[in-house]
ZAMARGU-4260 file (C-alpha; in steps of 0.2 Angstrom, whole numbers, plus 5000, padded with zeros to 4 digits):
<rodrens>
0) 5321/5000/4492 | 5313/5004/4510 | 5315/5022/4517 | 5327/5024/4531 | 5320/5028/4549
5) 5322/5045/4556 | 5333/5045/4572 | 5324/5055/4586 | 5335/5066/4596 | 5331/5066/4616
10) 5328/5082/4625 | 5337/5079/4641 | 5333/5095/4648 | 5315/5093/4646 | 5315/5075/4653
15) 5325/5081/4668 | 5312/5095/4671 | 5297/5083/4670 | 5306/5071/4682 | 5308/5084/4695
20) 5290/5090/4694 | 5284/5072/4696 | 5296/5069/4710 | 5290/5085/4719 | 5272/5080/4717
25) 5275/5063/4724 | 5285/5069/4738 | 5272/5082/4742 | 5258/5068/4742 | 5269/5057/4754
30) 5272/5072/4766 | 5253/5076/4766 | 5249/5057/4769 | 5262/5056/4783 | 5255/5072/4791
35) 5238/5065/4790 | 5244/5048/4798 | 5254/5057/4811 | 5239/5069/4815 | 5227/5053/4817
40) 5240/5045/4828 | 5241/5061/4839 | 5222/5061/4840 | 5221/5043/4844 | 5236/5042/4856
45) 5235/5059/4864 | 5219/5068/4862 | 5207/5053/4863 | 5217/5042/4874 | 5205/5042/4889
50) 5190/5039/4878 | 5198/5024/4870 | 5205/5018/4886 | 5188/5018/4894 | 5181/5009/4879
55) 5194/4996/4880 | 5191/4993/4898 | 5173/4992/4895 | 5176/4978/4883 | 5187/4970/4895
60) 5179/4974/4912 | 5161/4969/4915 | 5151/4978/4930 | 5139/4966/4938 | 5127/4974/4950
65) 5123/4966/4967 | 5106/4967/4974 | 5104/4975/4992 | 5094/4966/5005 | 5077/4973/5009
70) 5074/4982/5025 | 5064/4973/5038 | 5048/4978/5045 | 5043/4978/5064 | 5028/4982/5074
75) 5028/4996/5088 | 5035/4984/5101 | 5049/4977/5089 | 5041/4961/5084 | 5046/4956/5066
80) 5032/4957/5053 | 5042/4955/5037 | 5059/4947/5034 | 5070/4941/5020 | 5071/4922/5019
85) 5083/4912/5009 | 5077/4903/4994 | 5085/4890/4983 | 5085/4888/4964 | 5092/4875/4953
90) 5103/4882/4939 | 5112/4874/4924 | 5126/4879/4913 | 5123/4873/4896 | 5141/4871/4890
95) 5145/4859/4904 | 5131/4847/4901 | 5132/4836/4886 | 5115/4828/4884 | 5103/4841/4892
100) 5086/4831/4888 | 5093/4815/4895 | 5100/4824/4911 | 5084/4832/4914 | 5075/4815/4914
105) 5087/4808/4926 | 5086/4824/4937 | 5067/4823/4937 | 5068/4807/4947 | 5076/4816/4961
110) 5068/4833/4960 | 5050/4834/4952 | 5052/4843/4935 | 5037/4841/4924 | 5038/4838/4906
115) 5031/4855/4902 | 5045/4863/4913 | 5058/4853/4904 | 5051/4858/4887 | 5051/4876/4892
120) 5068/4875/4898 | 5075/4868/4882 | 5066/4881/4872 | 5074/4895/4882 | 5091/4888/4879
125) 5090/4895/4861 | 5091/4912/4867 | 5104/4910/4880 | 5123/4910/4880 | 5129/4892/4884
130) 5142/4897/4897 | 5130/4907/4907 | 5119/4899/4921 | 5100/4897/4917 | 5087/4894/4931
135) 5080/4877/4929 | 5068/4876/4944 | 5063/4889/4958 | 5058/4887/4976 | 5067/4871/4980
140) 5062/4864/4997 | 5076/4860/5010 | 5073/4842/5007 | 5075/4844/4988 | 5091/4853/4991
145) 5098/4839/5002 | 5093/4826/4990 | 5102/4835/4976 | 5117/4839/4986 | 5119/4820/4989
150) 5118/4817/4970 | 5126/4832/4964 | 5142/4822/4958 | 5131/4814/4945 | 5126/4831/4937
155) 5141/4841/4932 | 5136/4859/4927 | 5120/4859/4938 | 5121/4868/4955 | 5109/4875/4968
160) 5110/4894/4970 | 5104/4903/4986 | 5095/4920/4987 | 5084/4930/4998 | 5065/4933/4996
165) 5053/4943/5006 | 5042/4933/5018 | 5028/4939/5029 | 5028/4930/5045 | 5009/4931/5049
170) 5002/4927/5032 | 4986/4937/5029 | 4985/4945/5047 | 4993/4962/5041 | 4991/4961/5022
175) 4981/4977/5019 | 4993/4987/5030 | 5010/4980/5024 | 5005/4976/5006 | 5018/4965/4997
180) 5032/4965/4985 | 5031/4957/4968 | 5041/4955/4952 | 5045/4972/4943 | 5034/4974/4928
185) 5034/4985/4913 | 5024/4998/4922 | 5035/4998/4937 | 5050/5000/4925 | 5043/5015/4916
190) 5040/5023/4933 | 5057/5020/4939 | 5064/5027/4923 | 5054/5043/4924 | 5060/5045/4942
195) 5078/5041/4937 | 5079/5027/4949 | 5081/5013/4937 | 5099/5011/4939 | 5096/5007/4958
200) 5086/4992/4952 | 5098/4984/4940 | 5100/4969/4951 | 5083/4969/4959 | 5069/4959/4953
205) 5055/4964/4966 | 5047/4980/4971 | 5034/4986/4983 | 5017/4984/4976 | 5005/4989/4989
210) 5004/4996/5007 | 5019/5000/5017 | 5030/4991/5005 | 5026/5002/4991 | 5024/5019/5001
215) 5041/5017/5009 | 5050/5008/4994 | 5064/5021/4994 | 5068/5017/5012 | 5066/4998/5011
220) 5075/4995/4995 | 5093/5000/4999 | 5107/5004/4986 | 5115/4991/4975 | 5133/4986/4975
225) 5143/4979/4961 | 5157/4967/4955 | 5170/4972/4942 | 5174/4956/4932 | 5188/4954/4919
230) 5180/4945/4904 | 5187/4938/4887 | 5180/4943/4870 | 5167/4930/4872 | 5160/4937/4888
235) 5167/4923/4899 | 5173/4929/4916 | 5191/4927/4919 | 5193/4935/4937 | 5185/4947/4949
240) 5194/4964/4950 | 5184/4973/4962 | 5169/4971/4974 | 5158/4985/4981 | 5146/4979/4994
245) 5127/4984/4993 | 5119/4995/5006 | 5105/4986/5014 | 5088/4995/5015 | 5083/5003/5031
250) 5073/4994/5044 | 5056/5002/5049 | 5045/5001/5064 | 5027/5004/5063 | 5014/5011/5075
255) 5004/4994/5073 | 5002/4983/5088 | 5004/4965/5083 | 4993/4958/5097 | 4979/4971/5094
260) 4979/4967/5076 | 4978/4949/5079 | 4964/4952/5091 | 4955/4963/5078 | 4956/4950/5065
265) 4950/4936/5077 | 4935/4947/5081 | 4931/4949/5063 | 4932/4930/5061 | 4932/4930/5042
270) 4916/4942/5041 | 4916/4956/5029 | 4921/4971/5038 | 4935/4982/5045 | 4942/4987/5062
275) 4953/5002/5064 | 4961/5008/5081 | 4971/5024/5083 | 4981/5032/5097 | 4973/5049/5098
280) 4988/5057/5106 | 4998/5056/5090 | 4988/5048/5076 | 4997/5032/5076 | 4987/5017/5069
285) 4987/5003/5082 | 4977/4991/5071 | 4971/4992/5053 | 4961/4976/5050 | 4952/4972/5034
290) 4942/4955/5032 | 4942/4944/5022 | 4961/4945/5018 | 4973/4934/5008 | 4991/4928/5010
295) 5003/4941/5003 | 5017/4927/5001 | 5007/4921/4986 | 5013/4936/4976 | 5031/4936/4981
300) 5036/4921/4970 | 5023/4925/4957 | 5005/4920/4960 | 4997/4908/4947 | 4983/4915/4935
305) 4971/4903/4943 | 4974/4908/4961 | 4974/4927/4956 | 4957/4925/4947 | 4950/4916/4962
310) 4954/4931/4973 | 4949/4944/4959 | 4932/4936/4956 | 4928/4932/4974 | 4911/4940/4980
315) 4919/4945/4996 | 4932/4955/4988 | 4947/4951/4998 | 4959/4962/4988 | 4950/4978/4994
320) 4957/4986/5009 | 4940/4990/5018 | 4949/5000/5031 | 4954/5014/5019 | 4944/5010/5003
325) 4928/5003/5009 | 4914/5017/5008 | 4899/5016/5020 | 4886/5027/5026 | 4891/5032/5044
330) 4874/5031/5051 | 4871/5036/5069 | 4890/5036/5072 | 4891/5054/5066 | 4876/5060/5077
335) 4889/5066/5091 | 4897/5077/5077 | 4880/5083/5072 | 4875/5087/5090 | 4891/5097/5092
340) 4887/5107/5077 | 4869/5110/5083 | 4876/5116/5100 | 4890/5127/5094 | 4878/5136/5081
345) 4865/5137/5095 | 4852/5128/5084 | 4849/5118/5099 | 4854/5120/5118 | 4855/5108/5132
350) 4837/5113/5136 | 4830/5111/5119 | 4817/5097/5119 | 4807/5089/5105 | 4792/5077/5105
355) 4796/5060/5096 | 4781/5050/5091 | 4791/5038/5081 | 4792/5049/5065 | 4796/5066/5059
360) 4788/5076/5044 | 4794/5091/5034 | 4781/5105/5037 | 4767/5104/5024 | 4773/5087/5017
365) 4764/5070/5020 | 4779/5059/5020 | 4785/5052/5037 | 4803/5050/5041 | 4803/5035/5053
370) 4813/5033/5069 | 4821/5017/5072 | 4810/5015/5087 | 4792/5014/5079 | 4783/5020/5094
375) 4795/5034/5097 | 4806/5041/5112 | 4794/5054/5119 | 4801/5070/5124 | 4820/5071/5121
380) 4834/5083/5123 | 4851/5083/5115 | 4859/5071/5128 | 4844/5059/5127 | 4845/5060/5108
385) 4863/5054/5108 | 4861/5040/5122 | 4845/5033/5113 | 4851/5037/5096 | 4834/5046/5092
390) 4833/5049/5073 | 4818/5061/5075 | 4829/5073/5085 | 4842/5073/5071 | 4830/5074/5057
395) 4824/5090/5065 | 4842/5097/5068 | 4847/5093/5050 | 4832/5102/5043 | 4835/5118/5054
400) 4854/5117/5050 | 4855/5114/5031 | 4866/5103/5021 | 4879/5116/5017 | 4882/5121/5035
405) 4884/5102/5039 | 4896/5099/5025 | 4907/5115/5031 | 4907/5109/5049 | 4912/5091/5045
410) 4926/5095/5033 | 4939/5098/5047 | 4934/5081/5055 | 4941/5074/5039 | 4924/5068/5030
415) 4924/5069/5012 | 4943/5069/5010 | 4958/5057/5012 | 4966/5057/5029 | 4984/5057/5022
420) 4988/5040/5029 | 5005/5033/5023 | 4998/5020/5011 | 4992/5025/4993 | 4976/5014/4994
425) 4964/5026/5001 | 4947/5033/4996 | 4940/5050/5000 | 4922/5046/5004 | 4908/5058/5001
430) 4903/5073/5011 | 4888/5079/5001 | 4883/5097/4998 | 4872/5106/4986 | 4887/5110/4974
435) 4893/5092/4975 | 4876/5085/4969 | 4875/5098/4955 | 4893/5093/4949 | 4890/5074/4952
440) 4873/5072/4945 | 4868/5088/4938 | 4853/5088/4949 | 4846/5101/4962 | 4847/5097/4981
445) 4831/5093/4989 | 4826/5095/5007 | 4823/5076/5009 | 4842/5074/5005 | 4846/5084/5020
450) 4835/5074/5031 | 4844/5058/5026 | 4861/5067/5029 | 4855/5071/5047 | 4856/5053/5052
455) 4872/5049/5042 | 4863/5041/5027 | 4859/5046/5010 | 4874/5052/4999 | 4886/5053/5014
460) 4899/5039/5014 | 4915/5037/5024 | 4929/5024/5026 | 4932/5016/5043 | 4948/5025/5044
465) 4939/5042/5042 | 4927/5037/5055 | 4940/5032/5068 | 4950/5048/5064 | 4934/5059/5067
470) 4931/5050/5083 | 4949/5053/5088 | 4946/5072/5085 | 4930/5071/5096 | 4939/5062/5110
475) 4953/5075/5109 | 4941/5089/5109 | 4947/5096/5093 | 4965/5092/5093 | 4970/5084/5076
480) 4984/5073/5069 | 4987/5065/5052 | 4984/5046/5054 | 5001/5037/5051 | 5008/5019/5051
485) 5027/5024/5052 | 5034/5025/5069 | 5053/5026/5067 | 5067/5021/5055 | 5082/5011/5061
490) 5098/5020/5056 | 5115/5010/5057 | 5117/5015/5075 | 5100/5020/5082 | 5081/5022/5079
495) 5075/5038/5073 | 5057/5043/5077 | 5047/5051/5063 | 5040/5068/5066 | 5021/5069/5071
500) 5011/5079/5059 | 4999/5089/5070 | 4986/5099/5062 | 4978/5115/5067 | 4965/5111/5080
505) 4946/5113/5078 | 4940/5128/5089 | 4922/5130/5094 | 4913/5145/5098 | 4910/5137/5115
510) 4923/5124/5121 | 4911/5117/5134 | 4901/5109/5120 | 4915/5096/5118 | 4911/5090/5136
515) 4892/5089/5133 | 4894/5078/5118 | 4908/5067/5125 | 4899/5065/5142 | 4883/5059/5132
520) 4894/5046/5123 | 4901/5040/5140 | 4884/5038/5147 | 4879/5028/5131 | 4894/5016/5134
525) 4890/5013/5152 | 4872/5012/5150 | 4874/4994/5144 | 4890/4988/5135 | 4903/4995/5147
530) 4892/4994/5162 | 4904/4983/5172 | 4920/4988/5164 | 4935/4992/5175 | 4939/5007/5165
535) 4928/5022/5158 | 4924/5022/5140 | 4913/5032/5127 | 4905/5025/5112 | 4891/5028/5099
540) 4884/5014/5088 | 4875/5015/5071 | 4865/5004/5059 | 4866/5009/5041 | 4853/5004/5028
545) 4861/4997/5012 | 4844/4998/5003 | 4829/5009/5005 | 4813/5001/5013 | 4796/5007/5007
550) 4787/5019/5020 | 4774/5007/5026 | 4785/4992/5025 | 4794/4984/5040 | 4812/4980/5038
555) 4814/4961/5039 | 4832/4955/5038 | 4827/4937/5035 | 4816/4942/5020 | 4830/4950/5010
560) 4846/4944/5002 | 4861/4944/5014 | 4871/4957/5004 | 4856/4969/5006 | 4855/4969/5025
565) 4860/4983/5036 | 4878/4987/5040 | 4883/4988/5058 | 4895/5002/5065 | 4902/5007/5081
570) 4915/5020/5087 | 4922/5020/5104 | 4937/5026/5114 | 4945/5024/5131 | 4949/5029/5145
575) 4937/5043/5145 | 4947/5055/5156 | 4963/5054/5145 | 4960/5044/5129 | 4973/5032/5123
580) 4964/5022/5110 | 4950/5025/5098 | 4941/5011/5089 | 4930/5011/5073 | 4921/4995/5068
585) 4911/4992/5052 | 4903/4975/5049 | 4895/4973/5032 | 4877/4966/5032 | 4878/4961/5050
590) 4862/4970/5056 | 4860/4980/5072 | 4876/4990/5076 | 4874/4989/5095 | 4872/4971/5095
595) 4885/4966/5082 | 4898/4979/5080 | 4897/4985/5099 | 4904/4969/5106 | 4919/4969/5094
600) 4923/4987/5099 | 4921/4982/5118 | 4932/4966/5116 | 4946/4976/5107 | 4946/4990/5120
605) 4947/4976/5134 | 4962/4969/5125 | 4971/4985/5125 | 4966/4993/5141 | 4967/4978/5152
610) 4984/4973/5145 | 4989/4991/5146 | 4983/4992/5165 | 4993/4976/5169 | 5009/4983/5161
615) 5007/4999/5171 | 5005/4989/5187 | 5021/4978/5183
</rodrens>
């Protein structure tokens, strides 16, 4: 017989106590969780409302930057040099075109689109949102735009878009002064980020690369505007909420004279060389010509590798701005400055005369330093030495002066340092001294080096701009200005002239020495080149050796390669009584300075002075 189960008696008091504890724990957890929930809701809805509202708007509202129009560039008389021209491009919205390859084939029958262009476009679709327009072809002609407009109904989803691109009206006439704009590259972008200017270029594809376009980029670029567009979760535009117009760049007026620049390039006629003209009254550049040149418009829309390599590898080096970067021995064009040094230091006087047999020798040395005139000039004083460009006189002067004193005297005239012109492409040239040679070559300075410097040869090099600037200081009798290209800036209501940077003048021990040298330059000009000129001018020519010629060998231009022939140089200014224009001309490998560079300087002064005289009469 099975045992009987024991009946367990329930402890109701204990069960009630357990239930209460569990209920209290559960209630506490619920309260805590509700508190956390309420705290999060307070944080989200109250404390972080502005932050999340902004994020929500950012997701809903898209800000599209709008590029400003670039400021225009004019010459000193208000003639337009650089403008913004409309350009047309063909754009396609992928989602609106069913069969893109077939459409491209049909379209190419109206507008030339090569097979390579079609393939590149189709490849780019893989990385592009289908509802956004994609450029199919750039730089459409007006005829192509017209042809497409007539047939546009056949190509839904394809449209012509217009924009503005820089255009230089005179092709290569002012390339080395104006420079050009080009597409922003990684280096430009890094520079803009460092200067915290990148946001201003969010809608801009081009930036100044050289010349005025680069130096005054901050003035010319302007400030971008923007559109606020409402978009859906796929990024598609629903409507435009707000529009802020961009501020166009400021228009600038240059000191350049278009007609004078055109005349300078015409006189160069494609030859390698440079012409610089300065207004000595304020340092304004009237002409800055470098030849050969190139068309800057090639770079605006993107130059092909083939075309760029052709420019880069050309023996004539058209990409170099010879006016500010070309470095040449100044030759006899610096003899007026050397004569001024000799007079002011009383190394020579107006009565000092030396005998020129056609050569000069260092005392106790057999080597002869030849004069350009093989049979010599006979007895010459400082005036004769300048008029006839007597090398022997200046050999002797340099020997007595010493190179360090020459370098010290020439420094205020701007030799051996950048002029500070408002373009970045400028070389300093070389004003040699004993310390310079030691630092440069770790070699001692020899007396023979000084003799070469005495006629503007040897280690001494200068740019055409430096030469023109030094001549302007001579014409001004020591008054100095920083050469500049910017004349004025056009504000919204008026033109504002830029301040003129006048430097401390050069003061001589005897101011009358300015007159002695300048009068000799006047006599040089009117002895031959300006003999029948209706105005009074002053000038000095020079012929610089490119290679050395053995002592007993006669120089024969026809017997050596063209690029080893002498350079021709001239400085000139007019009118003599109150100079308004100073000109420096350098022609590479052209030969005799007086016969080749002289006529160029004369013709340019005629262009300016005779026109100026006619304007005054009117």
